[in-house]
Kinemage of the C-alpha trace (Angstrom):
@kinemage 1
@onewidth
@group {chain A} dominant
@subgroup {mainchain}
@vectorlist {calphas} color= white
{ca met a 1} P 267.567 42.338 145.375
{ca asp a 2} L 269.375 41.572 142.132
{ca val a 3} L 270.597 44.377 140.332
{ca glu a 4} L 271.295 42.177 137.433
{ca leu a 5} L 267.668 41.609 137.106
{ca leu a 6} L 266.015 44.824 137.560
{ca ser a 7} L 268.377 46.691 135.319
{ca arg a 8} L 267.015 44.537 132.631
{ca leu a 9} L 263.685 44.814 133.844
{ca gln a 10} L 264.121 48.505 133.731
{ca phe a 11} L 265.939 48.353 130.307
{ca ala a 12} L 262.624 46.285 128.925
{ca gly a 13} L 260.374 48.034 130.665
{ca thr a 14} L 261.509 51.796 128.725
{ca ile a 15} L 262.434 50.093 125.808
{ca met a 16} L 258.984 48.407 124.998
{ca phe a 17} L 257.169 51.486 126.110
{ca his a 18} L 259.281 53.675 123.330
{ca tyr a 19} L 258.543 50.785 120.788
{ca leu a 20} L 254.767 51.049 120.809
{ca phe a 21} L 255.743 54.739 118.921
{ca pro a 22} L 258.077 54.413 116.373
{ca pro a 23} L 256.438 51.200 114.610
{ca leu a 24} L 253.706 52.994 114.368
{ca ser a 25} L 255.198 56.265 113.172
{ca ile a 26} L 256.481 54.035 110.004
{ca gly a 27} L 253.325 52.554 109.145
{ca leu a 28} L 251.570 56.008 109.428
{ca gly a 29} L 254.069 58.003 107.354
{ca leu a 30} L 253.265 54.836 104.677
{ca gln a 31} L 249.675 55.665 104.922
{ca leu a 32} L 249.805 59.397 104.946
{ca phe a 33} L 252.113 59.411 102.028
{ca leu a 34} L 250.037 57.215 99.594
{ca cys a 35} L 246.844 59.400 101.088
{ca glu a 36} L 248.797 62.560 99.922
{ca leu a 37} L 249.884 61.051 96.721
{ca ala a 38} L 246.052 60.161 96.078
{ca tyr a 39} L 245.261 63.955 96.551
{ca val a 40} L 248.230 65.066 94.336
{ca arg a 41} L 246.923 62.920 91.186
{ca thr a 42} L 243.397 63.405 91.413
{ca gly a 43} L 242.922 66.753 93.160
{ca gln a 44} L 239.684 65.431 95.270
{ca pro a 45} L 239.210 67.558 98.260
{ca ala a 46} L 238.792 64.242 100.255
{ca trp a 47} L 242.115 62.927 99.964
{ca glu a 48} L 243.227 66.370 101.044
{ca ala a 49} L 241.339 65.998 104.127
{ca ala a 50} L 242.487 62.318 104.936
{ca ala a 51} L 246.315 63.241 104.256
{ca arg a 52} L 245.813 66.512 107.024
{ca phe a 53} L 244.015 64.291 109.337
{ca trp a 54} L 246.740 61.415 109.142
{ca thr a 55} L 249.748 64.322 109.493
{ca arg a 56} L 247.990 65.459 113.158
{ca val a 57} L 247.970 61.984 114.369
{ca phe a 58} L 251.530 61.109 113.151
{ca ala a 59} L 253.043 64.725 114.590
{ca val a 60} L 251.140 63.305 117.890
{ca asn a 61} L 252.757 59.663 117.852
{ca phe a 62} L 256.224 60.920 116.406
{ca ala a 63} L 256.730 63.535 119.445
{ca met a 64} L 255.818 60.833 121.833
{ca gly a 65} L 258.565 58.289 120.143
{ca val a 66} L 261.543 61.341 120.340
{ca ala a 67} L 260.466 62.162 123.702
{ca thr a 68} L 260.669 58.141 125.058
{ca gly a 69} L 263.672 57.210 123.136
{ca ile a 70} L 266.012 59.949 124.695
{ca val a 71} L 265.973 57.889 127.662
{ca met a 72} L 267.242 54.492 126.602
{ca glu a 73} L 270.700 56.309 125.565
{ca phe a 74} L 271.599 57.357 129.499
{ca glu a 75} L 270.350 53.893 130.492
{ca phe a 76} L 273.539 52.541 128.607
{ca gly a 77} L 275.833 55.058 130.590
{ca thr a 78} L 273.965 54.610 133.865
{ca asn a 79} L 273.341 50.849 134.530
{ca trp a 80} L 275.194 49.257 131.346
{ca ala a 81} L 278.645 50.741 131.486
{ca ala a 82} L 280.846 47.507 130.984
{ca tyr a 83} L 278.605 46.991 128.010
{ca ser a 84} L 278.959 50.524 126.728
{ca arg a 85} L 282.570 50.394 127.116
{ca phe a 86} L 282.652 46.658 124.782
{ca val a 87} L 280.134 47.954 122.141
{ca gly a 88} L 280.908 51.538 121.865
{ca asp a 89} L 283.065 52.026 119.240
{ca val a 90} L 280.067 50.010 117.195
{ca phe a 91} L 277.338 51.300 118.515
{ca gly a 92} L 278.729 54.929 118.459
{ca ser a 93} L 279.022 54.585 114.575
{ca ala a 94} L 275.754 53.260 113.987
{ca leu a 95} L 274.207 56.083 116.117
{ca ala a 96} L 275.984 58.390 114.411
{ca ala a 97} L 274.903 57.104 111.056
{ca glu a 98} L 271.309 57.345 112.077
{ca gly a 99} L 271.640 60.965 113.254
{ca ile a 100} L 273.059 61.911 110.074
{ca phe a 101} L 271.159 59.958 107.513
{ca ala a 102} L 267.765 59.745 109.445
{ca phe a 103} L 267.102 62.020 112.096
{ca phe a 104} L 268.364 65.498 110.406
{ca leu a 105} L 266.325 64.104 107.457
{ca glu a 106} L 263.265 63.330 109.564
{ca ser a 107} L 263.554 67.039 111.477
{ca gly a 108} L 264.495 68.903 108.000
{ca phe a 109} L 261.150 67.989 106.630
{ca leu a 110} L 258.982 67.475 109.848
{ca ala a 111} L 258.573 71.244 109.859
{ca val a 112} L 257.005 71.386 106.437
{ca leu a 113} L 254.926 68.200 106.428
{ca val a 114} L 253.361 69.555 109.817
{ca phe a 115} L 252.898 73.289 109.155
{ca gly a 116} L 253.198 73.922 105.364
{ca trp a 117} L 249.958 72.739 103.893
{ca asp a 118} L 249.056 76.035 103.232
{ca arg a 119} L 252.918 77.290 102.822
{ca val a 120} L 254.197 75.535 100.044
{ca gly a 121} L 252.803 73.497 97.126
{ca pro a 122} L 250.905 70.181 96.695
{ca lys a 123} L 254.221 68.594 95.349
{ca leu a 124} L 256.642 69.967 97.708
{ca his a 125} L 254.600 68.859 100.560
{ca leu a 126} L 254.276 65.263 99.158
{ca leu a 127} L 258.027 64.895 98.634
{ca ser a 128} L 258.448 66.406 102.756
{ca thr a 129} L 255.782 63.830 103.604
{ca ala a 130} L 258.002 61.110 101.740
{ca met a 131} L 261.220 62.680 103.175
{ca val a 132} L 259.832 62.061 106.734
{ca phe a 133} L 258.459 58.123 105.753
{ca leu a 134} L 262.002 57.467 104.943
{ca gly a 135} L 263.624 59.176 107.453
{ca ser a 136} L 261.778 56.993 109.978
{ca val a 137} L 262.488 53.837 107.630
{ca phe a 138} L 266.368 54.816 107.855
{ca ser a 139} L 265.952 55.194 111.832
{ca ala a 140} L 264.985 51.618 112.120
{ca val a 141} L 267.910 50.701 109.859
{ca trp a 142} L 270.568 51.744 111.792
{ca ile a 143} L 269.024 50.821 115.202
{ca val a 144} L 268.176 47.088 114.011
{ca ile a 145} L 271.705 47.114 112.396
{ca ala a 146} L 273.105 48.244 115.951
{ca asn a 147} L 270.740 45.490 117.486
{ca ser a 148} L 271.803 42.831 114.981
{ca trp a 149} L 275.269 43.112 115.392
{ca gln a 150} L 275.089 41.998 118.779
{ca gln a 151} L 273.027 39.060 117.840
{ca thr a 152} L 275.288 38.003 114.852
{ca pro a 153} L 278.994 40.157 115.538
{ca ala a 154} L 280.789 41.009 112.316
{ca gly a 155} L 283.113 43.459 110.892
{ca tyr a 156} L 285.428 43.578 114.377
{ca his a 157} L 288.207 42.879 116.465
{ca ile a 158} L 288.791 42.694 120.141
{ca val a 159} L 291.297 45.314 121.595
{ca trp a 160} L 292.202 44.814 125.076
{ca his a 161} L 292.564 47.772 127.178
{ca glu a 162} L 294.035 48.698 130.622
{ca val a 163} L 290.901 50.000 133.198
{ca gln a 164} L 292.091 50.658 136.394
{ca gly a 165} L 294.844 48.102 136.403
{ca glu a 166} L 292.613 45.692 134.700
{ca arg a 167} L 292.346 44.543 131.318
{ca val a 168} L 289.364 45.126 129.330
{ca pro a 169} L 287.909 44.027 126.327
{ca arg a 170} L 286.761 46.427 123.189
{ca ala a 171} L 285.263 45.893 120.220
{ca glu a 172} L 286.503 48.083 117.389
{ca val a 173} L 285.001 47.885 113.829
{ca thr a 174} L 287.286 46.728 111.095
{ca asp a 175} L 285.274 46.924 108.226
{ca phe a 176} L 282.165 49.005 108.603
{ca trp a 177} L 279.615 47.655 105.887
{ca ala a 178} L 280.868 44.270 107.350
{ca met a 179} L 279.334 45.532 110.418
{ca val a 180} L 276.044 46.885 108.583
{ca phe a 181} L 275.472 43.843 106.415
{ca asn a 182} L 275.952 41.389 109.228
{ca pro a 183} L 274.819 37.996 109.113
{ca ser a 184} L 271.177 38.881 110.201
{ca ser a 185} L 270.837 42.411 109.659
{ca val a 186} L 268.863 42.383 106.340
{ca asp a 187} L 266.157 39.374 107.549
{ca arg a 188} L 265.666 41.067 110.851
{ca leu a 189} L 265.465 44.818 109.335
{ca ser a 190} L 262.856 43.433 106.470
{ca his a 191} L 260.497 41.383 109.454
{ca thr a 192} L 261.007 44.989 111.510
{ca val a 193} L 259.882 47.233 108.742
{ca val a 194} L 257.029 45.186 107.619
{ca gly a 195} L 255.879 44.474 110.923
{ca ala a 196} L 255.548 48.318 111.543
{ca leu a 197} L 253.857 48.727 108.090
{ca val a 198} L 251.292 46.041 109.681
{ca leu a 199} L 250.801 48.168 112.339
{ca gly a 200} L 249.778 51.262 110.308
{ca ala a 201} L 247.886 49.718 107.769
{ca phe a 202} L 245.545 48.116 110.741
{ca phe a 203} L 245.510 51.516 112.643
{ca val a 204} L 243.989 53.193 109.591
{ca ala a 205} L 241.854 50.651 108.877
{ca ser a 206} L 240.512 50.763 112.574
{ca val a 207} L 239.801 54.211 112.715
{ca cys a 208} L 237.919 54.408 109.230
{ca ser a 209} L 235.676 51.192 110.250
{ca tyr a 210} L 235.115 52.887 113.421
{ca tyr a 211} L 233.826 56.062 111.463
{ca leu a 212} L 231.541 53.947 109.018
{ca leu a 213} L 230.020 51.866 112.337
{ca lys a 214} L 229.308 55.657 113.697
{ca gly a 215} L 228.221 56.772 110.108
{ca arg a 216} L 230.600 59.697 110.300
{ca his a 217} L 233.337 60.952 107.835
{ca glu a 218} L 232.609 58.279 105.546
{ca glu a 219} L 233.268 59.565 102.578
{ca val a 220} L 236.895 59.903 103.644
{ca ala a 221} L 237.000 56.661 105.630
{ca arg a 222} L 235.989 55.082 102.363
{ca arg a 223} L 238.641 56.055 100.541
{ca cys a 224} L 241.148 55.419 103.174
{ca leu a 225} L 239.892 51.804 103.540
{ca ser a 226} L 240.581 51.639 100.129
{ca val a 227} L 244.169 51.572 100.458
{ca ala a 228} L 244.688 50.408 104.000
{ca leu a 229} L 242.665 47.193 103.782
{ca pro a 230} L 245.026 46.056 100.721
{ca ser a 231} L 248.110 47.303 102.436
{ca ala a 232} L 246.984 45.341 105.635
{ca leu a 233} L 246.694 42.098 103.361
{ca ile a 234} L 249.708 42.956 101.944
{ca phe a 235} L 252.163 43.197 104.283
{ca thr a 236} L 250.826 40.645 106.563
{ca val a 237} L 251.633 38.092 103.633
{ca leu a 238} L 255.402 39.709 103.709
{ca ser a 239} L 255.636 39.059 107.601
{ca ala a 240} L 255.145 35.651 107.223
{ca val a 241} L 257.496 35.680 104.372
{ca thr a 242} L 259.828 37.908 106.264
{ca gly a 243} L 259.573 36.077 109.204
{ca his a 244} L 260.607 32.563 107.858
{ca asp a 245} L 263.954 33.888 106.402
{ca ser a 246} L 264.369 35.329 109.743
{ca ala a 247} L 263.378 32.323 111.619
{ca gln a 248} L 265.836 29.978 109.450
{ca lys a 249} L 268.612 32.774 109.440
{ca val a 250} L 268.190 31.992 113.672
{ca ala a 251} L 268.524 28.430 112.934
{ca gln a 252} L 272.027 29.270 111.076
{ca thr a 253} L 273.419 31.862 113.737
{ca gln a 254} L 271.765 31.203 116.862
{ca pro a 255} L 270.870 27.591 117.254
{ca ala a 256} L 270.491 28.138 121.085
{ca lys a 257} L 267.463 30.920 120.394
{ca leu a 258} L 265.856 28.722 117.897
{ca ala a 259} L 265.623 25.157 120.020
{ca ala a 260} L 264.268 27.529 123.175
{ca met a 261} L 261.947 29.258 120.781
{ca glu a 262} L 260.195 25.512 119.744
{ca ala a 263} L 260.937 24.223 123.128
{ca his a 264} L 263.351 21.460 121.710
{ca phe a 265} L 265.484 20.379 124.531
{ca glu a 266} L 267.000 16.559 122.688
{ca thr a 267} L 268.389 16.211 119.660
{ca asp a 268} L 267.966 12.961 117.880
{ca asp a 269} L 268.167 11.347 114.400
{ca arg a 270} L 264.579 11.665 113.511
{ca pro a 271} L 262.745 14.489 111.698
{ca thr a 272} L 261.805 17.499 113.856
{ca gly a 273} L 258.249 18.250 114.941
{ca leu a 274} L 256.764 22.076 115.795
{ca tyr a 275} L 254.970 22.650 118.245
{ca leu a 276} L 251.705 24.531 117.527
{ca phe a 277} L 251.333 25.333 121.468
{ca gly a 278} L 252.101 24.001 124.563
{ca trp a 279} L 253.689 24.475 128.238
{ca pro a 280} L 257.598 23.931 128.370
{ca asp a 281} L 258.893 22.546 131.281
{ca ala a 282} L 262.667 22.891 131.345
{ca asp a 283} L 263.310 20.860 134.331
{ca arg a 284} L 261.425 17.893 132.883
{ca lys a 285} L 262.369 18.655 129.413
{ca thr a 286} L 258.912 17.969 128.023
{ca val a 287} L 256.034 20.307 126.899
{ca his a 288} L 253.143 19.705 128.583
{ca phe a 289} L 249.612 19.766 126.544
{ca gly a 290} L 251.549 20.319 123.677
{ca val a 291} L 250.194 19.818 120.147
{ca arg a 292} L 253.112 19.338 117.681
{ca val a 293} L 253.068 18.930 113.629
{ca pro a 294} L 255.325 16.301 112.674
{ca tyr a 295} L 258.175 16.788 110.507
{ca leu a 296} L 257.305 20.543 110.009
{ca leu a 297} L 259.998 22.158 112.001
{ca ser a 298} L 262.941 20.321 109.989
{ca phe a 299} L 260.800 21.296 107.058
{ca met a 300} L 260.928 24.732 107.580
{ca val a 301} L 264.394 25.192 109.082
{ca his a 302} L 266.151 23.015 106.232
{ca asn a 303} L 263.352 22.909 103.504
{ca asp a 304} L 263.731 18.948 104.089
{ca pro a 305} L 261.181 17.331 106.148
{ca tyr a 306} L 263.794 14.807 106.998
{ca his a 307} L 266.678 16.632 108.447
{ca pro a 308} L 266.921 16.700 112.213
{ca val a 309} L 267.184 20.177 113.880
{ca pro a 310} L 269.596 20.233 116.926
{ca gly a 311} L 268.281 20.849 120.593
{ca leu a 312} L 269.406 22.211 123.623
{ca asp a 313} L 271.488 19.582 124.764
{ca gln a 314} L 273.916 20.646 122.197
{ca ile a 315} L 274.484 23.645 123.886
{ca pro a 316} L 276.576 24.202 127.206
{ca ile a 317} L 274.340 24.387 130.289
{ca asp a 318} L 275.682 27.495 131.290
{ca gln a 319} L 274.815 29.201 127.737
{ca arg a 320} L 271.199 27.945 127.349
{ca pro a 321} L 268.808 30.813 127.526
{ca pro a 322} L 265.260 30.529 129.286
{ca val a 323} L 262.481 28.393 127.226
{ca trp a 324} L 259.308 29.357 128.780
{ca leu a 325} L 258.972 32.749 127.593
{ca pro a 326} L 260.504 32.832 124.147
{ca phe a 327} L 258.188 29.481 123.517
{ca gln a 328} L 255.239 31.711 124.468
{ca thr a 329} L 255.957 34.679 122.819
{ca phe a 330} L 257.058 33.519 119.469
{ca his a 331} L 253.768 31.082 119.153
{ca leu a 332} L 251.726 33.997 120.229
{ca met a 333} L 253.204 36.394 117.647
{ca val a 334} L 252.791 33.707 115.201
{ca ala a 335} L 249.342 33.418 116.177
{ca leu a 336} L 248.746 36.764 116.235
{ca gly a 337} L 250.296 37.305 112.661
{ca thr a 338} L 247.923 34.486 111.247
{ca leu a 339} L 245.017 36.029 112.909
{ca met a 340} L 245.843 39.250 111.211
{ca met a 341} L 246.272 37.655 107.593
{ca gly a 342} L 242.838 36.121 108.256
{ca val a 343} L 241.397 38.969 108.999
{ca ala a 344} L 242.594 41.481 106.220
{ca leu a 345} L 241.554 38.622 103.497
{ca trp a 346} L 238.719 38.605 105.113
{ca ala a 347} L 238.034 42.212 105.117
{ca cys a 348} L 239.486 42.657 101.570
{ca ile a 349} L 237.135 39.900 99.999
{ca cys a 350} L 234.033 42.031 101.755
{ca trp a 351} L 235.107 45.033 100.207
{ca tyr a 352} L 235.660 44.052 96.994
{ca arg a 353} L 232.026 42.490 96.743
{ca gly a 354} L 230.823 45.461 98.467
{ca ser a 355} L 229.381 44.012 101.223
{ca tyr a 356} L 232.001 45.616 103.866
{ca asp a 357} L 229.549 48.073 105.279
{ca asn a 358} L 227.191 45.381 105.993
{ca arg a 359} L 229.534 43.248 108.056
{ca arg a 360} L 229.435 45.373 111.314
{ca arg a 361} L 230.665 42.006 113.333
{ca leu a 362} L 233.979 42.203 111.003
{ca met a 363} L 234.316 46.081 111.375
{ca trp a 364} L 234.369 45.829 114.549
{ca val a 365} L 237.277 42.959 114.393
{ca val a 366} L 239.328 45.857 112.359
{ca val a 367} L 238.760 48.146 115.052
{ca ala a 368} L 240.485 45.875 117.545
{ca met a 369} L 243.297 44.899 114.993
{ca pro a 370} L 245.684 47.688 116.119
{ca leu a 371} L 246.110 45.895 119.378
{ca ala a 372} L 246.858 42.590 117.891
{ca ala a 373} L 249.921 43.948 115.482
{ca met a 374} L 251.120 46.451 118.400
{ca ala a 375} L 251.225 43.007 120.848
{ca ala a 376} L 252.799 40.987 117.998
{ca asn a 377} L 255.550 43.628 117.325
{ca gln a 378} L 256.511 43.520 121.190
{ca leu a 379} L 256.411 39.706 121.462
{ca gly a 380} L 258.905 39.563 118.402
{ca trp a 381} L 261.128 41.922 120.484
{ca ile a 382} L 261.045 39.921 123.252
{ca thr a 383} L 261.476 36.442 121.755
{ca ala a 384} L 264.700 38.043 119.811
{ca glu a 385} L 266.288 39.617 123.477
{ca val a 386} L 265.206 37.117 125.792
{ca gly a 387} L 266.454 33.952 123.405
{ca arg a 388} L 270.172 35.516 122.912
{ca gln a 389} L 270.419 35.080 126.747
{ca pro a 390} L 272.908 34.413 128.856
{ca trp a 391} L 274.864 36.851 126.106
{ca ile a 392} L 274.110 40.528 125.711
{ca val a 393} L 276.510 39.889 122.966
{ca tyr a 394} L 276.838 36.661 121.264
{ca pro a 395} L 280.052 34.936 120.373
{ca ser a 396} L 280.926 34.665 116.799
{ca val a 397} L 283.681 33.603 114.404
{ca gln a 398} L 286.192 36.052 112.781
{ca asp a 399} L 288.120 34.397 109.951
{ca gly a 400} L 288.106 31.091 111.336
{ca gln a 401} L 288.787 32.412 115.043
{ca pro a 402} L 286.280 32.394 117.821
{ca met a 403} L 285.746 35.696 119.240
{ca ile a 404} L 284.723 36.253 122.988
{ca gly a 405} L 281.200 37.626 123.583
{ca leu a 406} L 279.680 39.546 126.720
{ca arg a 407} L 277.342 37.942 128.910
{ca thr a 408} L 274.610 39.772 130.369
{ca ala a 409} L 275.646 40.073 134.090
{ca asp a 410} L 279.263 41.387 132.915
{ca gly a 411} L 277.711 44.338 130.990
{ca leu a 412} L 276.385 45.880 134.184
{ca ser a 413} L 277.826 48.941 135.355
{ca glu a 414} L 279.652 48.483 138.968
{ca ser a 415} L 278.708 51.574 140.660
{ca val a 416} L 274.974 51.038 140.185
{ca thr a 417} L 273.215 49.631 143.261
{ca ala a 418} L 269.690 47.453 143.286
{ca glu a 419} L 267.979 50.181 145.568
{ca gln a 420} L 268.832 52.822 142.715
{ca val a 421} L 267.825 51.004 140.199
{ca leu a 422} L 264.605 49.850 141.828
{ca ser a 423} L 263.762 53.689 142.512
{ca ser a 424} L 264.391 54.667 139.001
{ca ile a 425} L 262.076 52.089 137.852
{ca val a 426} L 259.332 53.550 140.151
{ca met a 427} L 259.855 56.791 139.008
{ca phe a 428} L 259.603 55.413 135.397
{ca thr a 429} L 256.339 53.995 135.749
{ca val a 430} L 254.797 57.014 136.980
{ca ile a 431} L 256.312 59.477 134.449
{ca tyr a 432} L 255.331 56.765 131.335
{ca ser a 433} L 251.903 55.832 132.616
{ca met a 434} L 251.348 59.950 132.914
{ca leu a 435} L 252.998 60.048 129.245
{ca phe a 436} L 250.756 57.138 128.279
{ca gly a 437} L 247.636 58.517 129.660
{ca ile a 438} L 248.240 62.355 127.864
{ca trp a 439} L 249.156 59.954 124.305
{ca ile a 440} L 245.820 58.673 124.867
{ca phe a 441} L 243.651 61.453 125.682
{ca val a 442} L 245.078 63.663 122.941
{ca leu a 443} L 244.958 60.709 120.239
{ca asn a 444} L 241.275 59.612 121.133
{ca his a 445} L 240.542 63.786 121.065
{ca lys a 446} L 242.039 63.657 117.565
{ca ile a 447} L 240.377 60.631 116.426
{ca gln a 448} L 236.775 61.977 117.911
{ca his a 449} L 237.093 65.052 116.234
{ca gly a 450} L 238.054 63.274 112.636
{ca pro a 451} L 239.013 64.746 109.476
{ca asp a 452} L 237.803 68.209 108.289
{ca ala a 453} L 234.694 68.193 106.025
{ca pro a 454} L 236.073 68.159 102.484
{ca asp a 455} L 235.491 71.128 100.209
{ca asp a 456} L 233.242 68.846 97.692
{ca thr a 457} L 233.698 71.451 95.056
{ca gly a 458} L 235.281 69.645 92.219
{ca ser a 459} L 234.566 66.120 93.470
{ca ser a 460} L 231.971 64.443 91.212
{ca glu a 461} L 231.779 61.416 92.866
{ca asp a 462} L 228.720 60.381 95.239
{ca pro a 463} L 230.135 60.329 98.970
{ca ser a 464} L 227.872 57.546 99.666
{ca glu a 465} L 229.379 55.041 97.268
{ca ser a 466} L 232.252 53.447 98.266
{ca pro a 467} L 235.210 53.265 96.070
{ca pro a 468} L 235.214 49.691 94.403
{ca leu a 469} L 238.746 47.392 96.108
{ca ser a 470} L 238.828 46.462 92.382
{ca asp a 471} L 239.904 49.923 92.031
{ca thr a 472} L 242.428 49.165 94.268
{ca phe a 473} L 243.526 45.688 93.289
{ca gly a 474} L 243.082 45.672 89.556
{ca arg a 475} L 239.686 45.961 87.801
{ca his a 476} L 239.211 42.074 88.084
{ca gly a 477} L 241.011 41.315 91.239
{ca ser a 478} L 243.540 39.595 89.151
{ca ser a 479} L 246.635 41.908 90.280
{ca trp a 480} L 245.669 43.142 93.956
{ca gly a 481} L 249.170 43.930 95.152
{ca gly a 482} L 250.947 45.450 91.821
{ca ser a 483} L 248.314 47.706 90.230
{ca met a 484} L 247.528 49.571 94.327
{ca leu a 485} L 249.277 52.541 93.352
{ca glu a 486} L 248.775 52.600 89.747
{ca glu a 487} L 244.728 51.771 90.204
{ca gly a 488} L 243.557 52.153 93.668
{ca leu a 489} L 244.574 56.249 93.875
{ca arg a 490} L 243.052 57.210 90.889
């Protein structure tokens, strides 16, 4: 048994399980804020019922995210001691900033959000909702910054220390803000947060479409859909934009990763095409059953269809990442993103025309979309992490001087055996399976129960009439995104 492979599988499994919850918390946080904002502005009981319902769902998911996130911090010390020693100064500052700026902000207002409905005024409760949402985003900010630094290190120098008679390197921060705004942090952060907002919008749209299909909680469902559907469309479009920017940055800073993502084995002087799908064969340096669009990769990377893209042959053999897995995960992520964009557009058009209730097949598709959004988030993470192998910290250049990186194999703890890692994998599998089952059970219970029946006192609208999507997008649909808050939450 290979201790490196087992340690990587353990960390991948625990972080992928954890990563089910933070994106959903971020996305739900925004949807919850929009529902409560509508309640504060209009005073309509249906909006209050929606906000209270999504608060309960948010609390369950938030608790799971906190519980599963703690494990990874211990893994840094148990399985990856050499890595922790190398990046401790960098990670320590980023994680400290998360605790100060994000976790305390979230935890400080979370109690007011969950328990303060009948104890504080609507505006103060709205403020607490906004602070919890911003706190969840700030958590993502510092975690993504720390991870981005591994991909594109900046603002540091290498200091050599004596450890048990051996000189070992340690990265120490020399410029905090250069570390924060490393070359890939902004692009990766924007794409990560937008992906979370896509998940949150589709999750709300999924639950509300299910209610319409079952003829339950229809007034609340229609109101939430009037916000969730346009949000899904806006954020799926933004995910394509931020994804394109992120891929261009990868081409500049990690050309080996881009070449693996596109199975681009050989460099030549011709324009480079982009594969839509295929089966890469690294041994034969070809893609079986591949369908390739000529010029497209050159155009997307360089904004010039005739500019060739470097291939894996430009990278030393011992520094090349795997090809098959990043290629498949990247292309599947793009396919799912395109699917979600098409579904969101179709759903918005049907809602705008007032025919959404008659499109039962479309509603069932929307019900399934959170699975696609969760899968896309996971696939993006796999692409980013596997694509930077064999490095756990990518080599970089500081002030014109090349800086050493840290290979994944060199980041392992020397005292951990393969048997110990394997036993912990089995233990985590059992525990996480139980946690996942509990999460599904509680989440399903809350969704089946649904929102409380709104008090119709003061509501002058007919609950059987769905609010027109033009109220969300603008009266004639000419300003869909920009008028969402101004028009749709009336």
